[in-house]
N, C-alpha and C positions, 0 to 999 in steps of 0.2 A: 387480520391485524397488520398494521403498518410497522415499519422499522422504528419510527418515533415512539409509538405506543409500547413496543417491546422493550426499548431501552428505558423508558420511564418506569415500566413495571420492574425491570431489573434493579433500579435505584430505590424502589419503594421500601425495601427491607433493610436499608442501611441504618445503623444506630445513630441516635442523636436527633436534634431538632434543627432543621435547616431547609432551605428552598433551593431547588435546582431549576435552571433554565437551559433548555436543550435546543440546539439547532442541528438539523440533519439535512444535508444536501446530497441527493442521489441524482446523477445525471442520466439522461435518456440513453438507450443503447446506440452504439455507433460501430461501424465496421472496423475491424482490427486484424490486419494480416501478418503481424510480426510476433504472434504468440509462439509459433514454431517456425522460425525463419529458414531453417535448413531441412524442413520436410518437403517432399516433392510427391504429390501436389500439396500445397498448403491447405490446411483445413479452414473452413469458414468459422470465424469467431467474432464475437461481439463484446464490446467493452463498456463498462459502466464505472464511473468514479464515485467514491463515497467520501464525504467529509463530515465528521461529527465534532461539534464544539459544545462543551459543557461548562456552564458557569454556575457559581454557588453564591448564595446570599444567606449569610448567617442570621441576620436580624431584619425585620421589616424596614428599619431605617437605614440599613447599610446598602452600599451599592454592590451589584453582582460583579464577580471577577471570574475570569476563566480559570478553570482548575484542571481540565483534561481535554485532550483532542486525539482523534484517530483519523488516519488517512488509509484508505483501502481501495482495492479494485476488484471487480467481479467480471469474470470472463465466462461467456456462454458458448459452448461448442455443441450445436444441435446434432451434428453427424453422429457423435457417440453418446448423446444425451448426458453430457458431463458439464459441470460448472466448476470454476476455480475461484476461490476467495483468497486473494493475496493481501495480507495485512502489512502495509508498507511501513507505517510509522505510528508509534504510540508515545505520547508525551504528556507531562503534567507540569504545572507551574510551581508546585510545592506550597500553594496558598490555600489548600483545602483543609477543612476541619477533619481531624482524625476520626475514623479511618478514611483513607483516600477512596473516592468513588471510582477510580480508574479500573481496578480489577472487576468490579461489578459491571461497568460499562463494556469492557472487553468481552466478558463472558456472555452478556446479553446479545452482543453483536454476533458472536460465533454461534450461539444457540439458535438465533433467528434464522440463519442460513443453513445450519445443520439439520434442523427439524423439517422434514418434508411437508408438514402441515402449514408452516409459516414461510417456507422458502418461496420468494416471489418469482423464481425462474423455473421454467418447465424443464427440469433436469432430474434424472434418476440417481445420479452419482455426483457427489461434491468432494472436491479436493481443496484442503486449506493449507496454504504455504506461509511460513513465517521464517524470516532470517533474523536471528537475535544477535545484535551487536550493541554493546553498552557504549553510550555516549552521554555527555552531560545535558544535551538538549537536542531536540529534533524539530518540533513544530513551533515552539515558543522562543523566539530569539532573546538571548541574554537572560533567560530564566535561571540559568545555572548560577548567576550572581546573587540570587535571592538566598538569604542565609538558611531558611527552613527547608529548602529543596535538597533532598538527599538521593541522588541517582544511584541505582543499583549497580553493583560491580558486575564483571563479566559472568562469573559463575552464578551469582545470585539472580541475574537476569535470565539466564538459561533455565535455572531451577524454577523461577517464577512462571515462565511460559509453560513449562512442563506441568506445573501444578494447575494452571488455568485450563489447559487442555484436558487434564484428567478430570477436573470438576465438571467441565462441559460434557464430556463423554458419559460420565456417570449420571448427570441429570437427563441427558438425552435417552439413556437406557430406561430410566423410570417413566419417561413420557411415552415412548413408542414401543418398549418391550423388545421382542425378538424380531420385529419387522425391519430393523435396520442393522446392517453389519458394518462395524467400524474397525479400522486398523490405524495404529499409531506408530510413527517412525521418527527417529531423531538421530542426528549425527553431530558430534563435536569434533571438527577436523583437528588432527594432531593428537587426539586422545584415544586410547583403546576403549573397548566396551567396559572393562573393569574400572579404569580410571574415570570415565565419564559417569558411570553409575554411582560410584562412591562419592565423587565430587558433588553431584547434585543431591544425593541422599543426605549429606551432611548439612545442607542448607534447609531443604524441605523434605522430610521423610515421607515416603509414600504411605497414604492412608487408604486409598481406594483399591478396587480390584482390576484396574486397567492394566492391560498387558502391552508393554512398549517393546518395539523391535529396534535394536541399534543397527541402522543401515538405511539403505534407500528402498523405495517401494517399486522400483521399475523391473524387478525380476518376478513379481507375483502376477498371477493371472485371475485372481478371484474377483477383483474390482477392475472394470475396464479403465484403461488410461485415457486421458483426454484426446490425445492425437490418434486418429484412426490407424489401424494396423495396415501396413502396405501389402498389396497383392492378396488381400483376403486372409492374411495370416500365414502365407506360405514362406515368406522370407522373414528373417529376424529383424527386430527393430535396431536402428542405430541411435547414436547419441542425440542427434537432432530431433528425433521423433519421440524421445522420452522426456527430456528436461525442458519445461517451458521457459520462455524468455520474459523477464520482468524488467522494469526500469529500476535503476540503482540496485542491482543484484549482482553479487560476485560470480554467480554461476553463469549469468549471461555474458559477462565480460570475459570469462575464461573460455567459453565456447567460441566467442568471436575471435579471440586470440588464436585458438586452435585452427579455426577455419581460414583466417586471412593471413596468418604468418606461415607461409609455405617455403620461404627461402631457407637455405642451409644454415645461414648465420642467425636466423630468427629475426632479422631486421629487414624491412622493406623500404626501398627508396620512395620518396614522395612522387606522386604522379605529376606529369607535366601540366602546367596551368592552361586553361582554355584561352584561345585567342580572343581579342577584343571584338565587340559586336560589329564595329565598322569594317574590320578586316576579315571577319568570319564569312561575310557574304561572298566576297571574291574568292575566298578559299574553298567554299562549298561548291562553287561553280566548276572548279577544276577537278573535283573528286569524281571519279568514274564509278560506274555501277559495280565494277570488279572490286574496287577498294571498299565499297560499302558492304558487299557480301563478305569480304575478307575480315572486316571489322566485326561483323555479326558472328562469324565463326569463331573469332578470337574471344568474343564475349561469352559465347556458349562454352568454349573450352575452359575459360576462367571459372565459370560457375561449376562445371564438372570437377575441376581441380579443388574448388572449395568444398564441395560435397564429399570428395574423396578423402580429404584431410579429416573431416568430421567422422567418417566411417572408420578411420584407422583406430580411433580411440574408443574403447569399450566403456560401459558405464562404471564398472569396477575400477578401471584404470583412471577414469575421470575423478572419482572421489578420492582415490589414493593420491593423485597429484594435487587435488584440492587442498590437501593438508600442508602443502609447501607453498601455497599462495601467500603473498604479502598481506592480504586482507585477513587471513585466518591465523597467521603466526606472528602478528605485529605486537607481541607482548600481552595480548588479551585473548581470552577464549571466546569463540563465536559458536553459534548453534543453528542448525537447519532442522526445522520441524515440519512434518507433513502428516496431515490427518485425512483419511479417506472415509467417507460415509456413503454407504450404498443402500438403497431401498430394495429389500429382498422380496417385496411383494410381486406377484405375477404382473406382466405387462398389461394384461387385460383389465386389471382393477385400477391402474394408474390413470389419472385424468390428464391426458395429453392435450396441450393447448394447440389450437389450430391458428392462433394469431401469429403474425409475423414476428420474429425475434427483434426486429427493428422498431416495432410499434411502441411508442412511449406510453407508459402507464401513468395513472393518476398520481400527482404529487411529485413527479420528476421534473428536474430543471435542465437547462441547457448545459453542455460541457463548458462553454465559455463563462457562464456564471460561476460554476464551481471553480474553474481555474482563476477567475478574477478574485474571488474571496480568498483562496489559498495563497495567491501571490501577494495580496495585501497583508495577510497575516505574517508571511515570511520576510517581507522586505520593508514594510512601512510601520511596524510596531515592535515594541520590546516590552519585556516583563521582568526587569530586575528589581522592582519595588512594588509595593501595593498601590501607590499613587499612579504610576505609569500603567500598571496592569488594569486598574479600574478604568482609566481613560481609554486604553486600547480596546477593552471589552465593550465599552459603550459605542465606540466608533464602528467596530466590526458588526456588532448586533444591529445597530441602526442602518448600516449599509446593506445588510442582508434584507432587512425589511424594506428598505428603499428600492432595492433592485426588484423585489416582488411587487412593489407598488407602482413601479414604472417611473424611474427617475427622469425628470425633464431637464433639459439643458437650461442653463441660466439665460434669462431673456437678455437680449442685447440692450445696452444702455441707450437711453434716449439722447440723441445728439442734437443740440440746439444750434441752428445755423448762425454763423458769425456775420453780422451785417455791417461790420466796420470796414469791409473792403480789403482788409489785410489777410493774406493767406500765403502759405508756403507753396511754392511751385512744385508740382508733382514731377518726378523724374520721368523722362520719356521711356517708354518700353523698348527693350532691345529687340530689334527685328532679327529673327533667325528663321532659317528654313528648316521645317520639321522633317525628320527622316520618315520615310514611308513605314507604316506598321508592318511588323513581321513577327513570326512565331519565334520565341527564344529557343535556344538549344536545350535539349533535355538535361535535367539535373541528374548528376551521377552520385551514387552513394557507394563507397568502397569500390569504385571503378565500374559499377554496373547500374542499370536503371532500376529504381525501386518499383516493386509490384504495386500498382494502383488499381483499386476497385473501379472497374469501368461503369458498372451499374450504380447510379446515384441512389441516395436514400429517398425512398418514396414518401417518407413522413417528414413534415417540417419540424424544426426545433421547438420544443415546448416553451410556452411563454408563461412565466410564473405570475401569479396574481395574489392579492391579499387573501383570497379564499384558500389558495394553495399554501400560503404562509401559515395560516392559522390551523389548517386541517392536517398538513403533512410535514411542514418544516419546523415550526416552532412549537414547543411544548414545555410546560412547567409542572412541577410536582412539589408539594410541601411534605417533607418527611417529619413525622412526629413519633419517634420510637424511643425506647429506653436508651439512655446514654451508655457508651461502652464501659466495661469495668475498668476502674482506675487502678493503677499499680501503686501500692503504698511505698513509702520510702524504704529502700533496702530490699524490695521484693522483686528485683529484676530477675528474669528467668533466663536460662541458657538457651542457645539457639537450637540445640539438638533435641533434648528430651522434654523440655517444658518444665523441668523441676528447678526450684531455686538453687543457685550455686552454693556450694559449701565454702564458707569463709572461715579461715583460721586466723584468729587474732593473736599476735605474738606480743607479749609484754616483757619489758626489760627488767631484769633482776637488779634490785638495788644492792649496792655493796654495803656490807655492814661496817660500821665505824666502831672502833674500839672506844669504849667509854673510859 
C-alpha cells in the first residue's frame, strides 16, 4: 500500500457527501549529516521530505479548494535500524465542510509509518517527534483572515495532539497486537506533571488505555535510540547523542547556543571577514606550512571545546532550562511529544532489505520538486477568501501535474528581420582580461568547515512522469456517508463531560400596584 492509498482510506469514513483531491509528494532519500551534529562520529542518516496537500469539492459543479496540508520529514538511520518521523507543520484553511478532514489525515499518516506492515523504510524502531506551538497559520498564507477559520489555542492544540497519538496507538494495537511495543512521552515546559495532566484533561478527557509518561525518553533502554551508543555502551550518552536536530525546532537552537556560546559573558564577537579574492592569492603565498598546521590545531581545539560544552549539560538539566526559554514561556503553552514504536519480533523473522537506503522507490520525486512546490505555496499564494483560495488551489495543482508532465520552456518568439535598413547600433563589448580560474576558499560554518559527504549519490534523481502522477502522487475519493448529527437550537454541550449545560432563567418580579 502506498502513502496516497493509506491517506485516501483514512478519509473514506468521514461523514457527509463530498469529494477529496489529494496530492502526496515524497522525495527520494538523500544523505543528511546534521541529524546529530555533536555526535562523534556522526551516524549515517538519510532524509526524505513529505508534502501532503488536500483539497475538497463539495458539489460536482464547485471548484476544489485546499483545506489541509502537512509537512513532514523522515530520517533513516540504518546503523541502529531506527527511523524518525518529524511532523513539522500541520495547517488548514478553515474552508472545509464540518467535520474537518485534518485529524483523519494526520492519523492516517502516523499510522502508515507506525505500522511495520506498511512502513516503507527498513527499520525496526520508529520515533515520532512533534513540537506543538499554536499559531494562526503555518502553510496557508493569510488563511487566518478567513472568518470561519478557528485556530486552536495553546492548551487545546497540545490536547489535540495527545488525543491523535492516543487514537493512533490504540488502532495500532488492534492491528498488530502484542508484536509492537509502544511508549508515549510528552513535556509541557513550564508546567509540572499535575498541571499539564489536568490542563489537557479539561479539554479532551482520556478515553483509551494508553499510558503516557511525563518526561523525556532518553533515560530508557527498552527501545534503542536512533544515535548509536558510543564505545559499545561503555560510556554514557551526552546531550548531543540523545536529542536529534531538526529544522525550525527550539531544541536544536538551544543545543547550538549551548555549544557555541562559550564565553563568560555569553556573547561572542563576530569573526573577521575573509579577504577579497584578488588579495587572497598574494596572502596565501606568504603563509608558511607552520601557520597552516597551527590553524588546523586551532580548529580542532575549537571543535573539542564545542563538544566539551555540550557534555557539561545533562539531559535533565537541558529540559529544566528549556522551561525558561523565550519560545516556551512567551505567554503560550508549548508541548513536545515523542512516540516510540518498536517491533518486538525476533530479528530472524524480519524481512531486512538489502537495497541501498539511497535507492529511490517507485513514486518518489526529486527534492527540488518538493521544495519548488512548497516555496510556491508559501510565497506566491494566499488564502484569505474563497475566491483567492480557489485560484491558488488550481494553480498549485496544475503546476504539480505540469512538473510531472515535463514543463517545456516557452518557445522563443519569431523575430522578423527589418529590411528598412534602420537599426540601433549595438554597444561594443567591454574588453577585459579574465582572471585565471582558481579554487575558492572553503566555506566556514560557525568558524569550522562543514562535514561534507565525500561519496556521491550513486543513484540519479528520480524524474516524475504522468504515470507517477496518476499512480502515486494524485488521488481522489468521493465520500458518501451519513451526515454528522446536527445540534438543535439550545442543545450546545459543555466541553468537559458532553452533557447539556444547566441554564437557570431568572424572571423579574413585577411590583404590585395598589388598586
